[in-house]
BANU-314454 format. One record per residue: residue number from 1; residue in three letters; x, y, z of N, C-alpha, C in turn. Coordinates in steps of 0.2 Angstrom, whole numbers. Example, Ala and Ser with C-alpha at 12.3 -4.5 7.8 and 13.67 -1.06 7.14 Angstrom:
2
R dodo palo  n.xx  n.yy  n.zz ca.xx ca.yy ca.zz  c.xx  c.yy  c.zz
R    1  ALA    66   -28    39    62   -22    39    66   -16    39
R    2  SER    64   -11    35    68    -5    36    64     0    39
***
This chain:
210
R dodo palo  n.xx  n.yy  n.zz ca.xx ca.yy ca.zz  c.xx  c.yy  c.zz
R    1  MET     4    -6     0     0     0     0     4     6     0
R    2  LYS     3    11    -4     7    17    -5     3    23    -2
R    3  HIS     7    27     2     4    33     6     7    39     2
R    4  ALA     3    44     1     5    51    -1     1    56     2
R    5  GLN     3    62     1    -1    68     3    -5    70    -3
R    6  ALA   -11    72    -2   -16    75    -7   -14    82    -7
R    7  GLU   -13    85   -13   -12    92   -14   -18    95   -17
R    8  ILE   -21   100   -13   -27   104   -16   -24   109   -20
R    9  VAL   -26   109   -27   -23   114   -32   -28   119   -33
R   10  GLN   -35   119   -31   -40   124   -32   -46   123   -28
R   11  GLU   -49   128   -26   -55   128   -22   -60   133   -25
R   12  TYR   -66   130   -25   -72   134   -27   -77   135   -21
R   13  GLY   -81   140   -21   -86   141   -15   -83   144    -9
R   14  PRO   -87   145    -4   -94   142    -4   -98   146    -9
R   15  PHE  -104   143   -10  -109   145   -15  -115   148   -12
R   16  PRO  -118   153   -14  -124   156   -11  -129   151   -11
R   17  GLY  -132   151    -5  -138   147    -4  -137   139    -4
R   18  ALA  -130   137    -4  -128   130    -4  -123   129     2
R   19  PRO  -126   128     8  -121   128    14  -117   121    14
R   20  ARG  -119   116    11  -116   110    11  -115   107     4
R   21  VAL  -109   104     3  -108   100    -4  -108    93    -2
R   22  HIS  -112    89    -6  -113    82    -5  -109    78   -11
R   23  GLY  -113    75   -15  -111    71   -20  -108    76   -26
R   24  VAL  -103    73   -30  -100    76   -35  -100    72   -41
R   25  THR  -101    74   -47  -100    70   -53   -98    75   -59
R   26  PHE   -95    72   -64   -93    76   -70   -95    74   -76
R   27  ASP   -98    78   -80  -102    76   -87   -97    76   -93
R   28  GLY   -91    78   -92   -86    79   -97   -85    86   -98
R   29  SER   -89    91   -96   -88    98   -97   -90   102   -90
R   30  LEU   -95    99   -87   -97   103   -81   -97    98   -75
R   31  VAL   -95   101   -69   -95    98   -63  -102    99   -59
R   32  TRP  -105    93   -58  -112    94   -54  -111    92   -47
R   33  PHE  -114    95   -43  -113    94   -36  -120    95   -32
R   34  ALA  -121    91   -27  -127    91   -23  -127    95   -17
R   35  THR  -132    99   -16  -132   104   -11  -139   104    -7
R   36  ASP  -141    98    -4  -147    98     0  -153    97    -5
R   37  ASP  -155   103    -8  -161   103   -11  -160   106   -19
R   38  ARG  -154   106   -21  -152   108   -28  -146   104   -30
R   39  LEU  -146   103   -37  -140   101   -40  -137   107   -44
R   40  LEU  -131   109   -43  -128   114   -46  -123   112   -51
R   41  ALA  -122   115   -56  -117   114   -61  -112   119   -62
R   42  LEU  -105   118   -61  -100   123   -62   -95   121   -68
R   43  ASN   -94   127   -71   -88   127   -76   -82   127   -72
R   44  ALA   -78   122   -72   -72   122   -68   -66   126   -71
R   45  GLU   -67   128   -77   -62   132   -80   -63   139   -79
R   46  THR   -69   141   -78   -70   148   -77   -73   150   -70
R   47  GLY   -75   144   -66   -77   145   -60   -85   148   -60
R   48  GLU   -88   148   -65   -95   151   -66  -100   145   -65
R   49  MET  -105   147   -61  -111   142   -60  -115   143   -66
R   50  VAL  -117   138   -70  -120   138   -76  -127   134   -76
R   51  ARG  -128   130   -72  -135   126   -71  -137   125   -64
R   52  THR  -143   125   -63  -147   123   -57  -152   119   -58
R   53  LEU  -153   113   -55  -159   109   -55  -162   108   -48
R   54  ASP  -168   109   -48  -171   109   -41  -174   102   -40
R   55  VAL  -169    98   -36  -171    91   -35  -168    90   -28
R   56  LYS  -171    86   -24  -168    84   -17  -161    80   -19
R   57  ALA  -156    82   -15  -150    80   -16  -145    80   -10
R   58  ASP  -146    75    -6  -142    75     0  -137    70     1
R   59  ALA  -135    67    -5  -129    62    -4  -126    62   -11
R   60  GLY  -124    56   -13  -120    55   -19  -124    56   -26
R   61  THR  -119    58   -31  -122    60   -38  -117    56   -43
R   62  ALA  -121    54   -48  -117    51   -53  -120    53   -60
R   63  PHE  -116    51   -66  -118    52   -73  -116    46   -77
R   64  ASP  -120    44   -81  -119    38   -85  -118    39   -92
R   65  GLY  -117    45   -94  -115    47  -101  -121    51  -104
R   66  LYS  -127    50  -100  -134    53  -103  -138    55   -97
R   67  HIS  -138    52   -92  -143    54   -86  -138    55   -80
R   68  LEU  -141    59   -76  -139    60   -69  -142    56   -64
R   69  PHE  -139    53   -59  -142    49   -54  -140    53   -47
R   70  GLN  -145    53   -43  -145    57   -37  -148    54   -31
R   71  ILE  -144    53   -25  -147    50   -19  -150    55   -15
R   72  ALA  -156    53   -13  -160    58    -8  -165    53    -4
R   73  ASP  -165    54     2  -170    51     7  -170    43     6
R   74  GLY  -164    40     5  -163    33     5  -165    30    -2
R   75  ARG  -166    35    -7  -168    32   -14  -163    35   -19
R   76  ILE  -162    32   -25  -158    34   -30  -163    36   -36
R   77  GLN  -162    43   -38  -167    46   -43  -163    46   -49
R   78  LYS  -166    44   -55  -163    45   -61  -166    51   -65
R   79  LEU  -162    56   -67  -164    62   -69  -162    64   -76
R   80  ASP  -167    67   -79  -166    70   -86  -161    75   -85
R   81  LEU  -155    75   -89  -150    80   -89  -152    87   -91
R   82  ALA  -157    87   -95  -159    94   -98  -164    97   -93
R   83  SER  -169    94   -91  -174    97   -87  -174    95   -79
R   84  GLY  -170    90   -77  -170    88   -70  -176    84   -68
R   85  GLU  -180    82   -73  -186    78   -72  -184    71   -69
R   86  VAL  -187    69   -64  -186    62   -61  -189    57   -65
R   87  LEU  -185    53   -69  -187    48   -73  -189    41   -70
R   88  SER  -185    39   -65  -187    33   -61  -183    34   -54
R   89  VAL  -185    29   -50  -183    29   -43  -182    22   -41
R   90  ILE  -176    20   -38  -175    14   -35  -172    15   -28
R   91  PRO  -173     9   -24  -171    10   -17  -163    10   -17
R   92  ALA  -160    14   -12  -153    14   -11  -151     9    -6
R   93  PRO  -146     5    -7  -144    -1    -3  -143     1     5
R   94  GLY  -141     7     6  -139     8    13  -145    10    18
R   95  LYS  -151    11    15  -157    12    18  -156    19    23
R   96  GLY  -153    24    19  -153    30    23  -145    32    25
R   97  ASP  -141    27    25  -134    28    27  -130    28    21
R   98  ASP  -133    30    15  -129    30     9  -125    37     8
R   99  SER  -120    36     5  -115    42     4  -113    43    -3
R  100  GLY  -108    40    -6  -106    41   -13  -109    37   -18
R  101  LEU  -109    40   -24  -112    36   -30  -108    37   -36
R  102  ALA  -107    32   -40  -103    32   -46  -106    27   -51
R  103  TRP  -105    28   -57  -107    24   -63  -101    21   -66
R  104  ALA  -101    14   -67   -95    11   -70   -98     4   -72
R  105  GLU   -95     2   -78   -97    -5   -80  -104    -7   -80
R  106  GLY  -108    -2   -82  -115    -3   -83  -119    -4   -76
R  107  SER  -115    -2   -70  -118    -3   -64  -118     4   -60
R  108  LEU  -122     5   -55  -121    10   -50  -117     7   -44
R  109  TRP  -112    11   -41  -108     9   -36  -110    14   -30
R  110  VAL  -112    12   -24  -115    16   -19  -111    15   -13
R  111  GLY  -108    21   -10  -105    20    -3  -110    20     2
R  112  GLN  -108    16     8  -112    17    14  -108    19    19
R  113  TYR  -109    25    22  -105    29    26  -103    25    33
R  114  GLU  -108    24    38  -106    21    44  -105    14    43
R  115  GLY  -109    11    38  -108     4    37  -102     2    34
R  116  ARG   -98     7    31   -91     5    29   -91     0    23
R  117  LYS   -95     1    18   -96    -3    12   -97     1     6
R  118  ILE   -95    -3     1   -97     0    -6  -101    -6   -10
R  119  TYR  -107    -4   -12  -111    -9   -16  -111    -8   -23
R  120  GLN  -111   -13   -27  -112   -13   -34  -119   -15   -35
R  121  ILE  -123   -11   -38  -130   -12   -39  -133   -12   -46
R  122  ASP  -138   -15   -47  -142   -15   -54  -145    -8   -54
R  123  PRO  -144    -4   -60  -147     3   -60  -154     3   -61
R  124  GLU  -157    -3   -64  -164    -3   -65  -168    -6   -59
R  125  THR  -165   -10   -55  -169   -13   -50  -167   -11   -43
R  126  GLY  -160    -9   -42  -157    -8   -36  -155   -15   -32
R  127  ASP  -155   -20   -36  -153   -27   -33  -145   -26   -32
R  128  ILE  -143   -29   -26  -136   -28   -24  -132   -34   -28
R  129  LEU  -127   -32   -32  -123   -37   -36  -116   -39   -32
R  130  ARG  -114   -34   -29  -107   -36   -25  -107   -31   -19
R  131  THR  -104   -33   -14  -102   -29    -8   -95   -29    -6
R  132  ILE   -92   -23    -6   -85   -22    -4   -84   -19     3
R  133  GLU   -81   -22     7   -80   -20    14   -74   -15    14
R  134  SER   -75    -9    18   -70    -4    19   -68    -4    26
R  135  THR   -62    -2    28   -59    -2    35   -61     5    38
R  136  ARG   -64    10    34   -65    17    36   -72    19    33
R  137  MET   -75    24    36   -82    26    34   -81    29    27
R  138  VAL   -85    27    23   -85    28    15   -89    34    14
R  139  THR   -86    39    10   -90    45     8   -90    44     0
R  140  GLY   -87    48    -4   -88    48   -11   -85    42   -14
R  141  VAL   -87    40   -20   -85    34   -24   -84    36   -31
R  142  THR   -79    34   -34   -78    35   -41   -73    30   -45
R  143  TRP   -74    29   -51   -70    25   -55   -65    29   -60
R  144  VAL   -59    27   -61   -55    31   -66   -50    26   -68
R  145  ASN   -50    25   -75   -45    20   -78   -46    13   -76
R  146  GLY   -52    11   -74   -53     4   -72   -51     3   -65
R  147  ALA   -50     9   -61   -48     8   -54   -54    11   -50
R  148  LEU   -55     8   -44   -60    10   -39   -57    15   -34
R  149  TRP   -59    21   -33   -57    25   -28   -63    27   -23
R  150  HIS   -62    28   -17   -67    31   -13   -64    36    -8
R  151  GLY   -68    41    -5   -66    45     0   -68    42     7
R  152  THR   -64    44    12   -66    43    19   -66    49    23
R  153  TRP   -70    49    28   -70    55    33   -72    52    40
R  154  GLU   -68    52    44   -69    49    51   -64    52    56
R  155  ASN   -67    54    62   -63    57    67   -59    63    65
R  156  ASP   -62    67    60   -59    73    58   -53    72    53
R  157  GLU   -52    66    51   -47    64    47   -50    61    40
R  158  SER   -47    63    34   -50    61    28   -45    59    23
R  159  ASP   -46    55    19   -42    53    13   -46    51     7
R  160  VAL   -42    50     2   -44    47    -4   -40    41    -6
R  161  ARG   -44    35    -7   -40    29    -7   -42    24   -13
R  162  ARG   -37    21   -16   -39    16   -22   -39     9   -18
R  163  VAL   -45     6   -20   -45    -1   -17   -46    -6   -23
R  164  ASN   -45   -12   -21   -46   -18   -26   -53   -19   -26
R  165  PRO   -57   -19   -31   -64   -20   -31   -66   -27   -30
R  166  ASP   -62   -32   -31   -63   -39   -29   -62   -41   -22
R  167  THR   -57   -38   -19   -55   -40   -12   -56   -34    -7
R  168  GLY   -57   -28    -9   -57   -22    -4   -50   -20    -2
R  169  GLU   -45   -23    -4   -38   -22    -2   -36   -15    -4
R  170  VAL   -33   -11     1   -32    -4     0   -25    -4    -4
R  171  MET   -25     0   -10   -19     0   -14   -15     6   -13
R  172  ASP   -19    12   -13   -16    19   -13   -20    23    -8
R  173  VAL   -16    27    -4   -20    32     0   -17    39    -1
R  174  LEU   -21    44    -2   -19    51    -3   -22    54     3
R  175  ALA   -18    56     8   -21    59    14   -22    67    13
R  176  MET   -28    69    15   -30    76    15   -27    80    20
R  177  PRO   -26    86    19   -23    91    25   -28    90    31
R  178  ALA   -25    91    37   -29    91    43   -35    96    43
R  179  GLY   -40    93    45   -46    97    45   -50    98    38
R  180  THR   -48    95    33   -51    95    27   -54    89    25
R  181  GLY   -61    89    24   -64    82    23   -66    82    16
R  182  VAL   -68    75    14   -70    73     7   -77    70     8
R  183  SER   -82    74     5   -89    71     5   -89    67    -2
R  184  GLY   -91    71    -7   -92    68   -13   -85    68   -17
R  185  LEU   -84    63   -22   -78    62   -25   -80    60   -32
R  186  GLU   -76    63   -37   -76    62   -44   -70    63   -47
R  187  ALA   -68    58   -52   -62    59   -56   -63    64   -61
R  188  GLY   -58    69   -62   -59    73   -67   -53    72   -72
R  189  LYS   -51    77   -76   -46    76   -81   -39    77   -78
R  190  ASP   -34    74   -81   -27    75   -80   -25    72   -73
R  191  GLY   -28    67   -71   -26    64   -64   -29    68   -58
R  192  GLN   -34    72   -59   -37    76   -54   -43    73   -51
R  193  PHE   -45    75   -45   -51    73   -42   -55    79   -40
R  194  PHE   -61    79   -41   -66    84   -38   -68    81   -32
R  195  CYS   -68    85   -26   -69    83   -20   -74    88   -16
R  196  GLY   -80    85   -14   -85    89   -11   -82    90    -4
R  197  GLY   -83    96    -1   -81    98     6   -86    98    11
R  198  GLY   -91    95    11   -96    94    16   -99   101    18
R  199  ALA   -99   102    25  -101   108    28   -97   114    27
R  200  SER   -91   113    24   -87   119    22   -90   123    16
R  201  GLY   -94   119    13   -98   122     7   -93   123     1
R  202  LYS   -87   120     1   -82   121    -4   -82   114    -9
R  203  LEU   -80   116   -15   -78   111   -20   -71   111   -21
R  204  ARG   -67   106   -20   -59   106   -21   -57   102   -27
R  205  VAL   -52   104   -30   -48   100   -35   -42    98   -31
R  206  VAL   -41    91   -32   -35    88   -28   -31    83   -33
R  207  HIS   -25    83   -32   -21    78   -36   -15    76   -31
R  208  ARG   -12    70   -33    -7    68   -29     0    72   -29
R  209  SER     2    73   -23     9    77   -23    14    73   -26
R  210  LYS    19    76   -29    25    72   -31    30    71   -26
***
């Protein structure tokens, strides 16, 4: 297992009317993030807020290339990207303890915070296909280049870690600066991660220090 310090290279926010940042996802051009009762979209190059969807959004966010998925109230909502209309709803596996959300390999991957698990689920039915155990409380979840990463936030300590999706073994750990938490997590371009900052109201860009 490799340990390194995570370096914060940019911060956005806090954002007006958005006291908390939960889930984060990236549609290839805009960074979407959940803020209790809205999904906001940020142009990361300009720092400009460009979209708002009025939808309950209190945990993880994902994008499958066409639709957004958003956890709220123990459910996963499938949303029309243009209008924000809820197209379908499935139960979330954590039954209210759900945290991160990601799309990969035709499945949704859902973090369970206090349960310290990541579930692979069927996006149509919510059926659990695989369960991965973690040694720490799980926040955001993302896949990048075939690798599964997730955030942790426990006892005021937070990191981003790569795990083996078959065994749960921790392969890499990027430790966040003291007092800086990771709620949502999404892989961006050029080896960067977009990290939700929870009650700080901030969205941060992180990469591994050399």
